PyMOL Python script that loads the backbone (N, CA, C, O; Angstrom):
from pymol import cmd

cmd.read_pdbstr("""\
ATOM      1  N   MET A   1      89.635  92.500 131.938  1.00  0.00           N
ATOM      2  CA  MET A   1      90.405  93.506 131.245  1.00  0.00           C
ATOM      3  C   MET A   1      89.577  94.781 131.086  1.00  0.00           C
ATOM      4  O   MET A   1      88.369  94.702 130.863  1.00  0.00           O
ATOM      5  N   GLY A   2      90.205  95.955 131.197  1.00  0.00           N
ATOM      6  CA  GLY A   2      89.501  97.229 131.127  1.00  0.00           C
ATOM      7  C   GLY A   2      89.089  97.592 129.706  1.00  0.00           C
ATOM      8  O   GLY A   2      89.498  96.948 128.740  1.00  0.00           O
ATOM      9  N   ARG A   3      88.292  98.611 129.602  1.00  0.00           N
ATOM     10  CA  ARG A   3      87.850  99.097 128.296  1.00  0.00           C
ATOM     11  C   ARG A   3      88.986  99.831 127.595  1.00  0.00           C
ATOM     12  O   ARG A   3      89.860 100.414 128.237  1.00  0.00           O
ATOM     13  N   ASN A   4      88.956  99.791 126.275  1.00  0.00           N
ATOM     14  CA  ASN A   4      89.963 100.459 125.470  1.00  0.00           C
ATOM     15  C   ASN A   4      89.393 101.806 125.012  1.00  0.00           C
ATOM     16  O   ASN A   4      88.544 101.828 124.121  1.00  0.00           O
ATOM     17  N   PRO A   5      89.839 102.945 125.600  1.00  0.00           N
ATOM     18  CA  PRO A   5      89.248 104.242 125.251  1.00  0.00           C
ATOM     19  C   PRO A   5      89.462 104.624 123.791  1.00  0.00           C
ATOM     20  O   PRO A   5      88.607 105.283 123.200  1.00  0.00           O
ATOM     21  N   GLU A   6      90.601 104.219 123.191  1.00  0.00           N
ATOM     22  CA  GLU A   6      90.836 104.534 121.785  1.00  0.00           C
ATOM     23  C   GLU A   6      89.811 103.838 120.903  1.00  0.00           C
ATOM     24  O   GLU A   6      89.291 104.440 119.963  1.00  0.00           O
ATOM     25  N   ARG A   7      89.520 102.591 121.194  1.00  0.00           N
ATOM     26  CA  ARG A   7      88.549 101.840 120.416  1.00  0.00           C
ATOM     27  C   ARG A   7      87.162 102.441 120.564  1.00  0.00           C
ATOM     28  O   ARG A   7      86.408 102.516 119.594  1.00  0.00           O
ATOM     29  N   GLN A   8      86.819 102.873 121.784  1.00  0.00           N
ATOM     30  CA  GLN A   8      85.505 103.478 122.017  1.00  0.00           C
ATOM     31  C   GLN A   8      85.341 104.779 121.237  1.00  0.00           C
ATOM     32  O   GLN A   8      84.278 105.026 120.667  1.00  0.00           O
ATOM     33  N   SER A   9      86.362 105.598 121.204  1.00  0.00           N
ATOM     34  CA  SER A   9      86.246 106.873 120.502  1.00  0.00           C
ATOM     35  C   SER A   9      86.295 106.683 118.984  1.00  0.00           C
ATOM     36  O   SER A   9      85.741 107.503 118.251  1.00  0.00           O
ATOM     37  N   ALA A  10      86.934 105.642 118.504  1.00  0.00           N
ATOM     38  CA  ALA A  10      87.013 105.385 117.064  1.00  0.00           C
ATOM     39  C   ALA A  10      85.763 104.692 116.521  1.00  0.00           C
ATOM     40  O   ALA A  10      85.483 104.782 115.326  1.00  0.00           O
ATOM     41  N   ALA A  11      85.016 104.010 117.370  1.00  0.00           N
ATOM     42  CA  ALA A  11      83.873 103.215 116.918  1.00  0.00           C
ATOM     43  C   ALA A  11      82.846 104.028 116.129  1.00  0.00           C
ATOM     44  O   ALA A  11      82.433 103.572 115.063  1.00  0.00           O
ATOM     45  N   PRO A  12      82.407 105.205 116.589  1.00  0.00           N
ATOM     46  CA  PRO A  12      81.427 105.959 115.795  1.00  0.00           C
ATOM     47  C   PRO A  12      81.979 106.402 114.441  1.00  0.00           C
ATOM     48  O   PRO A  12      81.259 106.405 113.443  1.00  0.00           O
ATOM     49  N   ARG A  13      83.253 106.774 114.411  1.00  0.00           N
ATOM     50  CA  ARG A  13      83.884 107.206 113.149  1.00  0.00           C
ATOM     51  C   ARG A  13      83.975 106.040 112.174  1.00  0.00           C
ATOM     52  O   ARG A  13      83.660 106.192 110.994  1.00  0.00           O
ATOM     53  N   LEU A  14      84.402 104.880 112.657  1.00  0.00           N
ATOM     54  CA  LEU A  14      84.482 103.693 111.802  1.00  0.00           C
ATOM     55  C   LEU A  14      83.113 103.276 111.293  1.00  0.00           C
ATOM     56  O   LEU A  14      82.990 102.841 110.148  1.00  0.00           O
ATOM     57  N   ALA A  15      82.092 103.400 112.110  1.00  0.00           N
ATOM     58  CA  ALA A  15      80.726 103.064 111.677  1.00  0.00           C
ATOM     59  C   ALA A  15      80.276 104.003 110.563  1.00  0.00           C
ATOM     60  O   ALA A  15      79.659 103.561 109.594  1.00  0.00           O
ATOM     61  N   GLU A  16      80.578 105.288 110.689  1.00  0.00           N
ATOM     62  CA  GLU A  16      80.213 106.264 109.656  1.00  0.00           C
ATOM     63  C   GLU A  16      80.906 105.945 108.339  1.00  0.00           C
ATOM     64  O   GLU A  16      80.270 105.934 107.286  1.00  0.00           O
ATOM     65  N   ILE A  17      82.211 105.684 108.396  1.00  0.00           N
ATOM     66  CA  ILE A  17      82.980 105.378 107.187  1.00  0.00           C
ATOM     67  C   ILE A  17      82.495 104.070 106.570  1.00  0.00           C
ATOM     68  O   ILE A  17      82.385 103.976 105.348  1.00  0.00           O
ATOM     69  N   SER A  18      82.206 103.064 107.385  1.00  0.00           N
ATOM     70  CA  SER A  18      81.745 101.763 106.891  1.00  0.00           C
ATOM     71  C   SER A  18      80.426 101.887 106.135  1.00  0.00           C
ATOM     72  O   SER A  18      80.228 101.209 105.126  1.00  0.00           O
ATOM     73  N   LYS A  19      79.526 102.739 106.606  1.00  0.00           N
ATOM     74  CA  LYS A  19      78.233 102.923 105.933  1.00  0.00           C
ATOM     75  C   LYS A  19      78.406 103.540 104.549  1.00  0.00           C
ATOM     76  O   LYS A  19      77.537 103.377 103.692  1.00  0.00           O
ATOM     77  N   GLU A  20      79.505 104.241 104.318  1.00  0.00           N
ATOM     78  CA  GLU A  20      79.708 104.970 103.062  1.00  0.00           C
ATOM     79  C   GLU A  20      80.689 104.284 102.105  1.00  0.00           C
ATOM     80  O   GLU A  20      81.158 104.911 101.155  1.00  0.00           O
ATOM     81  N   LEU A  21      81.001 103.020 102.338  1.00  0.00           N
ATOM     82  CA  LEU A  21      81.990 102.341 101.498  1.00  0.00           C
ATOM     83  C   LEU A  21      81.590 102.298 100.025  1.00  0.00           C
ATOM     84  O   LEU A  21      82.463 102.355  99.159  1.00  0.00           O
ATOM     85  N   ASP A  22      80.301 102.200  99.717  1.00  0.00           N
ATOM     86  CA  ASP A  22      79.873 102.186  98.315  1.00  0.00           C
ATOM     87  C   ASP A  22      80.138 103.516  97.620  1.00  0.00           C
ATOM     88  O   ASP A  22      80.175 103.574  96.391  1.00  0.00           O
ATOM     89  N   ASP A  23      80.322 104.580  98.389  1.00  0.00           N
ATOM     90  CA  ASP A  23      80.615 105.899  97.837  1.00  0.00           C
ATOM     91  C   ASP A  23      82.064 106.309  98.082  1.00  0.00           C
ATOM     92  O   ASP A  23      82.390 107.494  98.031  1.00  0.00           O
ATOM     93  N   THR A  24      82.925 105.345  98.346  1.00  0.00           N
ATOM     94  CA  THR A  24      84.333 105.592  98.634  1.00  0.00           C
ATOM     95  C   THR A  24      85.171 105.022  97.490  1.00  0.00           C
ATOM     96  O   THR A  24      84.915 103.918  97.009  1.00  0.00           O
ATOM     97  N   TRP A  25      86.164 105.781  97.068  1.00  0.00           N
ATOM     98  CA  TRP A  25      86.964 105.423  95.898  1.00  0.00           C
ATOM     99  C   TRP A  25      88.451 105.374  96.233  1.00  0.00           C
ATOM    100  O   TRP A  25      88.923 106.020  97.169  1.00  0.00           O
ATOM    101  N   PHE A  26      89.167 104.590  95.442  1.00  0.00           N
ATOM    102  CA  PHE A  26      90.619 104.463  95.563  1.00  0.00           C
ATOM    103  C   PHE A  26      91.234 104.893  94.239  1.00  0.00           C
ATOM    104  O   PHE A  26      90.804 104.434  93.180  1.00  0.00           O
ATOM    105  N   ALA A  27      92.228 105.761  94.285  1.00  0.00           N
ATOM    106  CA  ALA A  27      92.933 106.198  93.075  1.00  0.00           C
ATOM    107  C   ALA A  27      94.427 105.983  93.269  1.00  0.00           C
ATOM    108  O   ALA A  27      94.959 106.193  94.359  1.00  0.00           O
ATOM    109  N   TRP A  28      95.095 105.565  92.208  1.00  0.00           N
ATOM    110  CA  TRP A  28      96.533 105.274  92.226  1.00  0.00           C
ATOM    111  C   TRP A  28      97.183 105.972  91.050  1.00  0.00           C
ATOM    112  O   TRP A  28      96.631 105.984  89.950  1.00  0.00           O
ATOM    113  N   SER A  29      98.343 106.549  91.271  1.00  0.00           N
ATOM    114  CA  SER A  29      99.119 107.141  90.194  1.00  0.00           C
ATOM    115  C   SER A  29     100.562 106.705  90.376  1.00  0.00           C
ATOM    116  O   SER A  29     101.180 106.982  91.404  1.00  0.00           O
ATOM    117  N   GLY A  30     101.092 106.021  89.373  1.00  0.00           N
ATOM    118  CA  GLY A  30     102.475 105.574  89.446  1.00  0.00           C
ATOM    119  C   GLY A  30     102.632 104.184  88.886  1.00  0.00           C
ATOM    120  O   GLY A  30     101.671 103.595  88.392  1.00  0.00           O
ATOM    121  N   PRO A  31     103.825 103.659  88.957  1.00  0.00           N
ATOM    122  CA  PRO A  31     104.074 102.328  88.429  1.00  0.00           C
ATOM    123  C   PRO A  31     103.329 101.256  89.220  1.00  0.00           C
ATOM    124  O   PRO A  31     103.035 101.425  90.403  1.00  0.00           O
ATOM    125  N   VAL A  32     103.038 100.172  88.552  1.00  0.00           N
ATOM    126  CA  VAL A  32     102.369  99.060  89.232  1.00  0.00           C
ATOM    127  C   VAL A  32     103.302  97.871  89.414  1.00  0.00           C
ATOM    128  O   VAL A  32     102.945  96.887  90.063  1.00  0.00           O
ATOM    129  N   ILE A  33     104.488  97.963  88.845  1.00  0.00           N
ATOM    130  CA  ILE A  33     105.491  96.905  88.996  1.00  0.00           C
ATOM    131  C   ILE A  33     106.810  97.563  89.389  1.00  0.00           C
ATOM    132  O   ILE A  33     107.217  98.557  88.787  1.00  0.00           O
ATOM    133  N   GLY A  34     107.469  97.010  90.394  1.00  0.00           N
ATOM    134  CA  GLY A  34     108.753  97.538  90.823  1.00  0.00           C
ATOM    135  C   GLY A  34     109.841  96.485  90.672  1.00  0.00           C
ATOM    136  O   GLY A  34     109.561  95.289  90.593  1.00  0.00           O
ATOM    137  N   GLU A  35     111.070  96.941  90.634  1.00  0.00           N
ATOM    138  CA  GLU A  35     112.213  96.039  90.570  1.00  0.00           C
ATOM    139  C   GLU A  35     112.738  95.803  91.977  1.00  0.00           C
ATOM    140  O   GLU A  35     112.754  96.716  92.803  1.00  0.00           O
ATOM    141  N   ALA A  36     113.164  94.588  92.244  1.00  0.00           N
ATOM    142  CA  ALA A  36     113.713  94.248  93.560  1.00  0.00           C
ATOM    143  C   ALA A  36     114.871  95.178  93.895  1.00  0.00           C
ATOM    144  O   ALA A  36     115.744  95.430  93.063  1.00  0.00           O
ATOM    145  N   GLY A  37     114.865  95.681  95.117  1.00  0.00           N
ATOM    146  CA  GLY A  37     115.944  96.547  95.576  1.00  0.00           C
ATOM    147  C   GLY A  37     115.776  98.009  95.211  1.00  0.00           C
ATOM    148  O   GLY A  37     116.654  98.814  95.522  1.00  0.00           O
ATOM    149  N   THR A  38     114.678  98.383  94.562  1.00  0.00           N
ATOM    150  CA  THR A  38     114.443  99.779  94.219  1.00  0.00           C
ATOM    151  C   THR A  38     113.112 100.232  94.807  1.00  0.00           C
ATOM    152  O   THR A  38     112.223  99.423  95.077  1.00  0.00           O
ATOM    153  N   ASN A  39     112.998 101.525  94.997  1.00  0.00           N
ATOM    154  CA  ASN A  39     111.747 102.102  95.477  1.00  0.00           C
ATOM    155  C   ASN A  39     110.970 102.665  94.299  1.00  0.00           C
ATOM    156  O   ASN A  39     111.555 103.139  93.324  1.00  0.00           O
ATOM    157  N   ILE A  40     109.651 102.608  94.398  1.00  0.00           N
ATOM    158  CA  ILE A  40     108.835 103.262  93.388  1.00  0.00           C
ATOM    159  C   ILE A  40     108.201 104.491  94.013  1.00  0.00           C
ATOM    160  O   ILE A  40     107.970 104.528  95.221  1.00  0.00           O
ATOM    161  N   THR A  41     107.920 105.490  93.202  1.00  0.00           N
ATOM    162  CA  THR A  41     107.219 106.668  93.670  1.00  0.00           C
ATOM    163  C   THR A  41     105.810 106.592  93.110  1.00  0.00           C
ATOM    164  O   THR A  41     105.598 106.744  91.907  1.00  0.00           O
ATOM    165  N   ALA A  42     104.864 106.359  93.979  1.00  0.00           N
ATOM    166  CA  ALA A  42     103.471 106.253  93.574  1.00  0.00           C
ATOM    167  C   ALA A  42     102.612 106.992  94.590  1.00  0.00           C
ATOM    168  O   ALA A  42     102.902 106.998  95.786  1.00  0.00           O
ATOM    169  N   TYR A  43     101.565 107.606  94.097  1.00  0.00           N
ATOM    170  CA  TYR A  43     100.643 108.381  94.925  1.00  0.00           C
ATOM    171  C   TYR A  43      99.342 107.609  95.005  1.00  0.00           C
ATOM    172  O   TYR A  43      98.918 107.012  94.015  1.00  0.00           O
ATOM    173  N   TYR A  44      98.696 107.608  96.167  1.00  0.00           N
ATOM    174  CA  TYR A  44      97.335 107.083  96.207  1.00  0.00           C
ATOM    175  C   TYR A  44      96.451 107.947  97.071  1.00  0.00           C
ATOM    176  O   TYR A  44      96.908 108.689  97.941  1.00  0.00           O
ATOM    177  N   ARG A  45      95.151 107.821  96.792  1.00  0.00           N
ATOM    178  CA  ARG A  45      94.144 108.612  97.498  1.00  0.00           C
ATOM    179  C   ARG A  45      92.923 107.734  97.715  1.00  0.00           C
ATOM    180  O   ARG A  45      92.475 107.041  96.802  1.00  0.00           O
ATOM    181  N   ILE A  46      92.388 107.767  98.927  1.00  0.00           N
ATOM    182  CA  ILE A  46      91.136 107.120  99.264  1.00  0.00           C
ATOM    183  C   ILE A  46      90.184 108.248  99.629  1.00  0.00           C
ATOM    184  O   ILE A  46      90.479 109.053 100.512  1.00  0.00           O
ATOM    185  N   GLN A  47      89.029 108.308  98.943  1.00  0.00           N
ATOM    186  CA  GLN A  47      88.132 109.426  99.175  1.00  0.00           C
ATOM    187  C   GLN A  47      86.691 108.962  99.226  1.00  0.00           C
ATOM    188  O   GLN A  47      86.220 108.230  98.357  1.00  0.00           O
ATOM    189  N   GLY A  48      86.008 109.403 100.259  1.00  0.00           N
ATOM    190  CA  GLY A  48      84.582 109.162 100.436  1.00  0.00           C
ATOM    191  C   GLY A  48      83.912 110.430 100.908  1.00  0.00           C
ATOM    192  O   GLY A  48      84.570 111.463 101.033  1.00  0.00           O
ATOM    193  N   PRO A  49      82.618 110.377 101.174  1.00  0.00           N
ATOM    194  CA  PRO A  49      81.898 111.571 101.592  1.00  0.00           C
ATOM    195  C   PRO A  49      82.463 112.226 102.859  1.00  0.00           C
ATOM    196  O   PRO A  49      82.432 113.451 102.979  1.00  0.00           O
ATOM    197  N   HIS A  50      82.973 111.439 103.794  1.00  0.00           N
ATOM    198  CA  HIS A  50      83.499 111.975 105.048  1.00  0.00           C
ATOM    199  C   HIS A  50      84.943 111.541 105.300  1.00  0.00           C
ATOM    200  O   HIS A  50      85.379 111.479 106.449  1.00  0.00           O
ATOM    201  N   LEU A  51      85.682 111.243 104.240  1.00  0.00           N
ATOM    202  CA  LEU A  51      87.027 110.692 104.415  1.00  0.00           C
ATOM    203  C   LEU A  51      87.906 111.026 103.222  1.00  0.00           C
ATOM    204  O   LEU A  51      87.505 110.840 102.073  1.00  0.00           O
ATOM    205  N   VAL A  52      89.094 111.516 103.497  1.00  0.00           N
ATOM    206  CA  VAL A  52      90.132 111.649 102.474  1.00  0.00           C
ATOM    207  C   VAL A  52      91.443 111.209 103.111  1.00  0.00           C
ATOM    208  O   VAL A  52      91.838 111.718 104.160  1.00  0.00           O
ATOM    209  N   ILE A  53      92.115 110.255 102.465  1.00  0.00           N
ATOM    210  CA  ILE A  53      93.441 109.806 102.894  1.00  0.00           C
ATOM    211  C   ILE A  53      94.346 109.907 101.673  1.00  0.00           C
ATOM    212  O   ILE A  53      93.999 109.410 100.601  1.00  0.00           O
ATOM    213  N   GLU A  54      95.495 110.542 101.826  1.00  0.00           N
ATOM    214  CA  GLU A  54      96.460 110.635 100.737  1.00  0.00           C
ATOM    215  C   GLU A  54      97.829 110.164 101.207  1.00  0.00           C
ATOM    216  O   GLU A  54      98.224 110.380 102.352  1.00  0.00           O
ATOM    217  N   TYR A  55      98.534 109.521 100.297  1.00  0.00           N
ATOM    218  CA  TYR A  55      99.916 109.093 100.504  1.00  0.00           C
ATOM    219  C   TYR A  55     100.691 109.613  99.304  1.00  0.00           C
ATOM    220  O   TYR A  55     100.429 109.206  98.173  1.00  0.00           O
ATOM    221  N   ALA A  56     101.640 110.507  99.539  1.00  0.00           N
ATOM    222  CA  ALA A  56     102.347 111.152  98.442  1.00  0.00           C
ATOM    223  C   ALA A  56     103.848 111.177  98.712  1.00  0.00           C
ATOM    224  O   ALA A  56     104.335 112.078  99.396  1.00  0.00           O
ATOM    225  N   PRO A  57     104.589 110.201  98.185  1.00  0.00           N
ATOM    226  CA  PRO A  57     106.045 110.219  98.362  1.00  0.00           C
ATOM    227  C   PRO A  57     106.670 111.401  97.615  1.00  0.00           C
ATOM    228  O   PRO A  57     106.241 111.754  96.517  1.00  0.00           O
ATOM    229  N   GLN A  58     107.674 111.994  98.220  1.00  0.00           N
ATOM    230  CA  GLN A  58     108.380 113.126  97.626  1.00  0.00           C
ATOM    231  C   GLN A  58     109.797 112.696  97.292  1.00  0.00           C
ATOM    232  O   GLN A  58     110.492 112.120  98.129  1.00  0.00           O
ATOM    233  N   ARG A  59     110.216 112.972  96.091  1.00  0.00           N
ATOM    234  CA  ARG A  59     111.590 112.645  95.696  1.00  0.00           C
ATOM    235  C   ARG A  59     112.369 113.947  95.588  1.00  0.00           C
ATOM    236  O   ARG A  59     112.224 114.699  94.624  1.00  0.00           O
ATOM    237  N   ASP A  60     113.183 114.196  96.581  1.00  0.00           N
ATOM    238  CA  ASP A  60     113.993 115.400  96.574  1.00  0.00           C
ATOM    239  C   ASP A  60     115.302 115.116  97.288  1.00  0.00           C
ATOM    240  O   ASP A  60     115.475 114.056  97.888  1.00  0.00           O
ATOM    241  N   GLU A  61     116.206 116.054  97.221  1.00  0.00           N
ATOM    242  CA  GLU A  61     117.485 115.915  97.901  1.00  0.00           C
ATOM    243  C   GLU A  61     117.433 116.715  99.187  1.00  0.00           C
ATOM    244  O   GLU A  61     116.804 117.773  99.173  1.00  0.00           O
ATOM    245  N   PRO A  62     118.018 116.324 100.272  1.00  0.00           N
ATOM    246  CA  PRO A  62     119.022 115.279 100.387  1.00  0.00           C
ATOM    247  C   PRO A  62     118.446 113.882 100.550  1.00  0.00           C
ATOM    248  O   PRO A  62     119.195 112.908 100.469  1.00  0.00           O
ATOM    249  N   GLY A  63     117.150 113.746 100.776  1.00  0.00           N
ATOM    250  CA  GLY A  63     116.580 112.412 100.941  1.00  0.00           C
ATOM    251  C   GLY A  63     115.118 112.409 100.545  1.00  0.00           C
ATOM    252  O   GLY A  63     114.507 113.460 100.350  1.00  0.00           O
ATOM    253  N   ASN A  64     114.578 111.234 100.431  1.00  0.00           N
ATOM    254  CA  ASN A  64     113.173 111.096 100.094  1.00  0.00           C
ATOM    255  C   ASN A  64     112.339 111.112 101.375  1.00  0.00           C
ATOM    256  O   ASN A  64     112.804 110.688 102.433  1.00  0.00           O
ATOM    257  N   HIS A  65     111.127 111.595 101.271  1.00  0.00           N
ATOM    258  CA  HIS A  65     110.221 111.574 102.399  1.00  0.00           C
ATOM    259  C   HIS A  65     108.788 111.437 101.875  1.00  0.00           C
ATOM    260  O   HIS A  65     108.552 111.495 100.668  1.00  0.00           O
ATOM    261  N   VAL A  66     107.855 111.258 102.778  1.00  0.00           N
ATOM    262  CA  VAL A  66     106.473 111.010 102.402  1.00  0.00           C
ATOM    263  C   VAL A  66     105.570 112.053 103.043  1.00  0.00           C
ATOM    264  O   VAL A  66     105.739 112.394 104.214  1.00  0.00           O
ATOM    265  N   HIS A  67     104.616 112.556 102.277  1.00  0.00           N
ATOM    266  CA  HIS A  67     103.550 113.394 102.816  1.00  0.00           C
ATOM    267  C   HIS A  67     102.310 112.517 102.934  1.00  0.00           C
ATOM    268  O   HIS A  67     101.955 111.811 101.990  1.00  0.00           O
ATOM    269  N   THR A  68     101.656 112.557 104.080  1.00  0.00           N
ATOM    270  CA  THR A  68     100.405 111.833 104.276  1.00  0.00           C
ATOM    271  C   THR A  68      99.364 112.799 104.816  1.00  0.00           C
ATOM    272  O   THR A  68      99.698 113.808 105.438  1.00  0.00           O
ATOM    273  N   MET A  69      98.104 112.481 104.572  1.00  0.00           N
ATOM    274  CA  MET A  69      97.035 113.342 105.013  1.00  0.00           C
ATOM    275  C   MET A  69      95.797 112.504 105.274  1.00  0.00           C
ATOM    276  O   MET A  69      95.470 111.596 104.509  1.00  0.00           O
ATOM    277  N   TYR A  70      95.117 112.817 106.359  1.00  0.00           N
ATOM    278  CA  TYR A  70      93.836 112.214 106.702  1.00  0.00           C
ATOM    279  C   TYR A  70      92.923 113.343 107.130  1.00  0.00           C
ATOM    280  O   TYR A  70      93.288 114.148 107.987  1.00  0.00           O
ATOM    281  N   ARG A  71      91.726 113.413 106.535  1.00  0.00           N
ATOM    282  CA  ARG A  71      90.813 114.476 106.936  1.00  0.00           C
ATOM    283  C   ARG A  71      89.374 114.109 106.614  1.00  0.00           C
ATOM    284  O   ARG A  71      89.105 113.199 105.830  1.00  0.00           O
ATOM    285  N   ASP A  72      88.471 114.827 107.228  1.00  0.00           N
ATOM    286  CA  ASP A  72      87.047 114.738 106.930  1.00  0.00           C
ATOM    287  C   ASP A  72      86.690 116.027 106.206  1.00  0.00           C
ATOM    288  O   ASP A  72      86.660 117.085 106.835  1.00  0.00           O
ATOM    289  N   PRO A  73      86.413 115.975 104.881  1.00  0.00           N
ATOM    290  CA  PRO A  73      86.166 117.213 104.137  1.00  0.00           C
ATOM    291  C   PRO A  73      84.902 117.958 104.579  1.00  0.00           C
ATOM    292  O   PRO A  73      84.716 119.119 104.215  1.00  0.00           O
ATOM    293  N   THR A  74      84.037 117.311 105.352  1.00  0.00           N
ATOM    294  CA  THR A  74      82.844 117.997 105.848  1.00  0.00           C
ATOM    295  C   THR A  74      83.107 118.693 107.183  1.00  0.00           C
ATOM    296  O   THR A  74      82.220 119.341 107.737  1.00  0.00           O
ATOM    297  N   ASN A  75      84.336 118.553 107.698  1.00  0.00           N
ATOM    298  CA  ASN A  75      84.654 119.139 109.002  1.00  0.00           C
ATOM    299  C   ASN A  75      86.069 119.723 109.002  1.00  0.00           C
ATOM    300  O   ASN A  75      86.799 119.578 109.982  1.00  0.00           O
ATOM    301  N   ASP A  76      86.452 120.377 107.915  1.00  0.00           N
ATOM    302  CA  ASP A  76      87.777 120.980 107.863  1.00  0.00           C
ATOM    303  C   ASP A  76      87.948 122.010 108.967  1.00  0.00           C
ATOM    304  O   ASP A  76      87.093 122.872 109.171  1.00  0.00           O
ATOM    305  N   TYR A  77      89.048 121.911 109.663  1.00  0.00           N
ATOM    306  CA  TYR A  77      89.418 122.839 110.730  1.00  0.00           C
ATOM    307  C   TYR A  77      88.323 122.930 111.805  1.00  0.00           C
ATOM    308  O   TYR A  77      88.162 123.967 112.449  1.00  0.00           O
ATOM    309  N   GLY A  78      87.579 121.839 111.988  1.00  0.00           N
ATOM    310  CA  GLY A  78      86.551 121.821 113.022  1.00  0.00           C
ATOM    311  C   GLY A  78      85.329 122.655 112.693  1.00  0.00           C
ATOM    312  O   GLY A  78      84.586 123.041 113.596  1.00  0.00           O
ATOM    313  N   SER A  79      85.102 122.945 111.399  1.00  0.00           N
ATOM    314  CA  SER A  79      83.998 123.827 111.022  1.00  0.00           C
ATOM    315  C   SER A  79      82.636 123.289 111.466  1.00  0.00           C
ATOM    316  O   SER A  79      81.759 124.071 111.835  1.00  0.00           O
ATOM    317  N   ALA A  80      82.447 121.969 111.435  1.00  0.00           N
ATOM    318  CA  ALA A  80      81.170 121.400 111.886  1.00  0.00           C
ATOM    319  C   ALA A  80      80.977 121.646 113.375  1.00  0.00           C
ATOM    320  O   ALA A  80      79.870 121.950 113.820  1.00  0.00           O
ATOM    321  N   LEU A  81      82.040 121.515 114.137  1.00  0.00           N
ATOM    322  CA  LEU A  81      81.964 121.756 115.581  1.00  0.00           C
ATOM    323  C   LEU A  81      81.695 123.238 115.860  1.00  0.00           C
ATOM    324  O   LEU A  81      80.913 123.572 116.750  1.00  0.00           O
ATOM    325  N   LEU A  82      82.335 124.112 115.107  1.00  0.00           N
ATOM    326  CA  LEU A  82      82.136 125.558 115.309  1.00  0.00           C
ATOM    327  C   LEU A  82      80.690 125.973 115.013  1.00  0.00           C
ATOM    328  O   LEU A  82      80.165 126.880 115.658  1.00  0.00           O
ATOM    329  N   LYS A  83      80.044 125.312 114.041  1.00  0.00           N
ATOM    330  CA  LYS A  83      78.652 125.638 113.707  1.00  0.00           C
ATOM    331  C   LYS A  83      77.700 125.283 114.841  1.00  0.00           C
ATOM    332  O   LYS A  83      76.637 125.888 114.983  1.00  0.00           O
ATOM    333  N   GLN A  84      78.088 124.295 115.651  1.00  0.00           N
ATOM    334  CA  GLN A  84      77.247 123.896 116.776  1.00  0.00           C
ATOM    335  C   GLN A  84      77.266 124.974 117.820  1.00  0.00           C
ATOM    336  O   GLN A  84      76.619 124.839 118.859  1.00  0.00           O
TER     337      GLN A  84
END
""", "prot")
cmd.dss("prot")
cmd.show_as("cartoon", "prot")
cmd.util.cbc("prot")
cmd.orient("prot")
């Protein structure tokens, strides 16, 4: 079987994030118990030195939707690459 290019390119990033797990935090805002057949609106954030992940459901009309975000705060808009 051939090599998986996605796995190869993700490996260095996963190694970096794994080394920083002791400095990575999880935050939750919203209910912790839901009723069967209903949706809950809860926000969460995972943040470490080189990682930010957010999940933010939006309750609006005509329908509900979700905002998500993944970024490296040390390399916003490729700033680390531009410095090179």
